[in-house]
Structures are given as structure tokens and as C-alpha cells.
KEKE-3310 file (N, C-alpha, C; in steps of 0.2 Angstrom, whole numbers, plus 5000, padded with zeros to 4 digits):
npx = (5374:5363:5353:5348:5344:5334:5325:5323:5316:5304:5300:5297:5287:5277:5274:5269:5258:5250:5248:5241:5230:5225:5222:5210:5199:5189:5183:5170:5169:5176:5178:5181:5193:5201:5203:5209:5222:5227:5229:5241:5249:5251:5256:5268:5275:5277:5286:5297:5300:5304:5311:5310:5297:5290:5290:5281:5266:5254:5256:5260:5247:5238:5244:5244:5230:5226:5234:5228:5215:5218:5223:5213:5203:5211:5212:5199:5197:5206:5201:5189:5194:5201:5190:5183:5191:5196:5206:5222:5226:5228:5219:5207:5197:5196:5208:5218:5214:5217:5231:5235:5232:5240:5253:5252:5250:5262:5272:5268:5270:5284:5288:5283:5290:5302:5303:5312:5325:5327:5332:5335:5341:5353:5345:5332:5332:5335:5323:5315:5319:5315:5301:5298:5302:5294:5279:5280:5287:5278:5267:5272:5274:5261:5255:5262:5258:5246:5237:5234:5227:5215:5204:5199:5188:5180:5183:5195:5204:5204:5211:5225)
npy = (5610:5615:5605:5607:5620:5619:5611:5620:5631:5624:5621:5634:5638:5629:5633:5646:5643:5636:5647:5655:5648:5648:5662:5663:5661:5670:5674:5675:5664:5654:5640:5635:5641:5638:5624:5625:5631:5623:5610:5613:5616:5604:5596:5602:5602:5589:5587:5595:5587:5575:5576:5566:5562:5568:5560:5550:5542:5545:5558:5565:5564:5570:5583:5587:5587:5598:5608:5609:5613:5625:5633:5634:5641:5652:5658:5661:5671:5680:5684:5689:5700:5707:5713:5720:5727:5742:5748:5745:5728:5721:5728:5723:5710:5699:5700:5698:5685:5679:5681:5673:5660:5660:5659:5647:5638:5641:5636:5623:5617:5620:5611:5599:5597:5594:5581:5572:5576:5581:5593:5601:5612:5626:5637:5633:5632:5645:5651:5645:5651:5665:5664:5659:5670:5680:5680:5682:5695:5702:5701:5708:5721:5724:5724:5734:5745:5754:5762:5755:5744:5751:5751:5738:5725:5721:5708:5706:5714:5711:5699:5697)
npz = (5020:5012:5013:5026:5026:5016:5024:5035:5028:5024:5037:5042:5032:5035:5047:5044:5036:5045:5054:5046:5044:5057:5059:5052:5060:5063:5051:5039:5030:5037:5039:5026:5023:5033:5030:5018:5021:5031:5024:5016:5026:5034:5023:5020:5033:5033:5023:5028:5039:5033:5018:5008:5007:4997:4986:4989:4985:4991:4996:4984:4977:4986:4986:4972:4969:4978:4973:4960:4964:4971:4960:4951:4958:4961:4948:4945:4955:4951:4939:4943:4951:4941:4934:4944:4953:4962:4969:4977:4976:4988:4997:4994:4999:4991:4984:4994:4997:4985:4985:4995:4990:4979:4985:4992:4981:4973:4983:4986:4973:4971:4982:4977:4965:4970:4972:4966:4969:4984:4989:4979:4966:4966:4961:4964:4978:4981:4976:4985:4997:4995:4993:5005:5014:5009:5013:5027:5028:5021:5030:5041:5036:5033:5045:5052:5044:5047:5040:5028:5033:5037:5029:5028:5032:5048:5053:5047:5054:5067:5072:5074)
capx = (5370:5357:5347:5346:5341:5327:5321:5321:5311:5298:5297:5294:5281:5272:5272:5265:5252:5247:5246:5236:5224:5222:5219:5204:5194:5183:5181:5164:5169:5182:5178:5184:5200:5205:5205:5214:5228:5229:5232:5248:5253:5253:5261:5275:5278:5280:5292:5302:5303:5307:5310:5309:5290:5287:5290:5276:5260:5248:5258:5259:5240:5235:5247:5242:5223:5226:5237:5223:5210:5220:5224:5206:5200:5215:5210:5192:5198:5210:5196:5184:5198:5202:5184:5180:5196:5196:5212:5227:5222:5228:5214:5201:5197:5198:5215:5221:5213:5221:5238:5236:5231:5246:5258:5251:5252:5269:5276:5267:5273:5291:5289:5281:5295:5308:5303:5318:5330:5324:5335:5334:5347:5353:5340:5326:5333:5335:5316:5312:5320:5311:5294:5298:5302:5288:5273:5282:5289:5271:5263:5275:5273:5254:5254:5265:5255:5239:5233:5232:5222:5209:5198:5198:5182:5182:5186:5202:5208:5204:5214:5232)
capy = (5616:5615:5601:5610:5626:5617:5609:5626:5634:5620:5622:5641:5639:5625:5638:5651:5640:5635:5653:5658:5644:5650:5668:5663:5659:5675:5675:5673:5657:5651:5633:5633:5644:5634:5618:5627:5632:5617:5605:5614:5616:5597:5593:5606:5600:5582:5588:5597:5582:5570:5578:5561:5561:5571:5554:5546:5542:5549:5565:5568:5564:5576:5590:5588:5589:5604:5613:5610:5617:5632:5636:5635:5646:5658:5660:5664:5677:5685:5686:5694:5706:5711:5717:5724:5731:5749:5750:5740:5721:5719:5732:5719:5704:5694:5701:5694:5678:5677:5681:5666:5654:5660:5657:5640:5635:5641:5632:5616:5616:5619:5605:5594:5597:5592:5573:5568:5579:5584:5599:5604:5615:5632:5641:5631:5634:5653:5653:5643:5656:5671:5662:5659:5676:5685:5681:5685:5702:5705:5702:5713:5727:5726:5725:5741:5750:5754:5765:5750:5740:5755:5750:5731:5723:5720:5702:5705:5718:5709:5693:5698)
capz = (5022:5008:5016:5032:5023:5013:5030:5038:5024:5025:5044:5042:5028:5038:5053:5041:5034:5051:5057:5041:5045:5063:5059:5049:5064:5063:5044:5037:5027:5040:5038:5020:5023:5038:5027:5012:5024:5035:5020:5014:5033:5035:5018:5021:5039:5032:5019:5033:5043:5029:5012:5003:5007:4991:4982:4991:4981:4994:4997:4978:4975:4989:4984:4966:4970:4981:4968:4955:4967:4972:4954:4948:4963:4960:4941:4946:4959:4947:4934:4947:4953:4935:4932:4950:4958:4962:4973:4978:4977:4996:5000:4992:5002:4986:4983:4999:4996:4979:4987:4999:4985:4975:4989:4993:4974:4972:4988:4985:4967:4973:4985:4972:4960:4973:4973:4963:4972:4990:4991:4973:4964:4969:4959:4968:4985:4981:4976:4991:5002:4993:4994:5013:5017:5007:5018:5034:5027:5020:5036:5045:5032:5033:5053:5053:5040:5049:5035:5023:5036:5039:5025:5029:5036:5055:5054:5045:5058:5074:5073:5076)
cpx = (5363:5351:5344:5342:5334:5322:5318:5315:5304:5295:5294:5288:5276:5269:5267:5258:5247:5244:5240:5229:5221:5219:5212:5198:5188:5181:5174:5164:5175:5183:5182:5191:5204:5208:5210:5221:5231:5232:5239:5252:5256:5258:5268:5278:5281:5286:5298:5305:5306:5306:5309:5301:5287:5287:5284:5269:5254:5250:5257:5252:5237:5237:5244:5234:5222:5229:5231:5217:5212:5221:5218:5203:5204:5213:5203:5193:5201:5205:5191:5188:5199:5196:5182:5185:5196:5202:5217:5224:5223:5223:5207:5202:5199:5205:5219:5220:5217:5229:5240:5236:5238:5252:5258:5253:5259:5273:5275:5270:5281:5292:5288:5287:5302:5308:5309:5324:5327:5326:5334:5341:5348:5348:5334:5327:5333:5327:5313:5313:5316:5304:5293:5298:5296:5282:5275:5283:5282:5267:5266:5273:5265:5252:5256:5261:5247:5234:5230:5227:5215:5203:5196:5191:5185:5185:5193:5207:5208:5208:5221:5233)
cpy = (5617:5611:5604:5617:5624:5615:5615:5630:5630:5621:5629:5641:5635:5630:5644:5649:5639:5641:5656:5654:5646:5657:5668:5662:5664:5677:5672:5666:5654:5644:5631:5635:5640:5627:5620:5629:5627:5611:5607:5614:5609:5594:5596:5603:5593:5583:5591:5592:5576:5572:5573:5560:5563:5565:5549:5547:5546:5556:5568:5569:5570:5583:5591:5591:5596:5610:5615:5615:5624:5636:5638:5641:5653:5662:5664:5670:5682:5688:5691:5701:5711:5715:5722:5728:5738:5752:5744:5733:5719:5723:5728:5713:5698:5694:5697:5687:5675:5676:5674:5660:5654:5657:5649:5636:5635:5636:5625:5613:5615:5613:5599:5592:5594:5584:5569:5570:5583:5591:5604:5608:5622:5637:5639:5633:5642:5655:5651:5649:5663:5670:5662:5665:5681:5685:5684:5693:5705:5706:5708:5720:5729:5727:5732:5746:5750:5757:5760:5746:5744:5753:5743:5730:5721:5713:5701:5709:5715:5703:5694:5706)
cpz = (5018:5011:5022:5031:5020:5019:5034:5034:5024:5032:5044:5038:5031:5044:5050:5039:5040:5054:5052:5042:5052:5063:5055:5053:5064:5056:5043:5034:5030:5039:5031:5020:5028:5034:5021:5015:5028:5030:5018:5021:5034:5030:5019:5027:5037:5027:5023:5037:5039:5021:5006:5003:5001:4985:4983:4987:4984:4994:4990:4976:4979:4987:4977:4966:4973:4977:4963:4958:4968:4965:4951:4952:4961:4953:4942:4950:4955:4942:4937:4948:4946:4933:4938:4954:4957:4965:4973:4979:4985:5000:4999:4996:4997:4984:4988:4999:4990:4981:4991:4994:4981:4979:4990:4986:4973:4977:4987:4978:4968:4977:4981:4967:4963:4975:4971:4967:4978:4991:4985:4971:4968:4968:4963:4975:4986:4981:4982:4997:5001:4995:5002:5016:5015:5011:5024:5033:5025:5026:5041:5042:5034:5041:5054:5050:5042:5044:5030:5026:5037:5035:5025:5033:5043:5056:5052:5050:5065:5076:5077:5078)
residu = (MET:ALA:PRO:ALA:LEU:TRP:ARG:ALA:CYS:ASN:GLY:LEU:MET:ALA:ALA:PHE:PHE:ALA:LEU:ALA:ALA:PHE:VAL:GLN:VAL:ASN:ASP:PRO:ASP:ALA:GLU:LEU:TRP:VAL:VAL:VAL:TYR:THR:ILE:PRO:ALA:VAL:LEU:THR:LEU:LEU:VAL:GLY:LEU:ASN:PRO:GLN:VAL:THR:GLY:ASN:VAL:ILE:TRP:LYS:SER:ILE:SER:ALA:ILE:HIS:ILE:LEU:PHE:CYS:MET:VAL:TRP:ALA:VAL:GLY:LEU:ALA:SER:TYR:LEU:SER:ARG:HIS:THR:GLN:GLN:ASN:ILE:LEU:HIS:GLU:GLU:GLU:GLY:ARG:GLU:LEU:SER:GLY:LEU:VAL:ILE:ILE:THR:ALA:TRP:ILE:ILE:LEU:CYS:HIS:SER:SER:SER:LYS:ASN:PRO:VAL:GLY:GLY:ARG:ILE:GLN:LEU:ALA:ILE:ALA:ILE:VAL:ILE:THR:LEU:PHE:PRO:PHE:ILE:SER:TRP:VAL:TYR:ILE:TYR:ILE:ASN:LYS:GLU:MET:ARG:SER:SER:TRP:PRO:THR:HIS:CYS:LYS:THR:VAL:ILE)
# end
């Protein structure tokens, strides 16, 4: 059951990352964000299809570089937000960007750490389930909560 659950989590996260890349189409810096989300979509899809891929040198290298890139960018955004945020970080575009980078980093680190044991232990699988559910629950909450979206820029309101 655990291997099927791990693959399902990877399939859902690949779908989430692909959807996140898709909704960037009307963003002012769409080219950058499409790439930022497409890389984990592909890496995660590969893990879902073959969990052993995380032991591959190419997969490890691409994921390590992407993790490093996302972490450096996230630190910069967190620093900016700590100085400039006046409301809930999800009301700030940088806060939503930071959330995406944190989800990407957490997921790819989780996948990266599974190279020795593709399914991981119970704790790793529980973390995978929580991380998998978080973006979908967040999107549903934000979609339902029209007041939260009211202060967002137009490009954030018109995709879905």
C-alpha cells in the first residue's frame, strides 16, 4: 500500500506543479515562474512513474540545483516580506511566491531523500500526504474566499 500511496502523492504533486506552471501565463514574469514550476512537475512525475529515479545522477543534480535556487530565492523573498509586509503574506504577491517556493523545496527535498528507500518510512509518507494535500486545500480555500482575493492584482484573479 505504501508504494502506491507514494506514487499517488507524486502524481498529485506533479499535477499541482503543472497546474501552477499553467496559471502563470498572465503573470508579468511568467517565463520565470513557468520554468520554476515545470522543473519540479517533471522531476515529480518521474518519481511517480519510477521511484528509483531519485538515485539517478541526472535527477539528483537537477533537483539539487533547483532546490538551491528555490532556497536562495525564498530567503530573499522572506527577507523582503519581513521588512515590507503589512497584511497576511498571502495578500502579498511575494508571499504567494514564497509559499510556492517553499512547497517546491519541501517536496523535492522529500523526493531527494527517498533515493535510498523510494517509499520512505511512515513519517516520511505522512509528511508526503500532508504536503500533497496542503496546496490543493489552500487553492480551494482561496478560491472560495473571494474577500481574500479582492486585493490581489488582476493577473492573479483571472486565471482560474
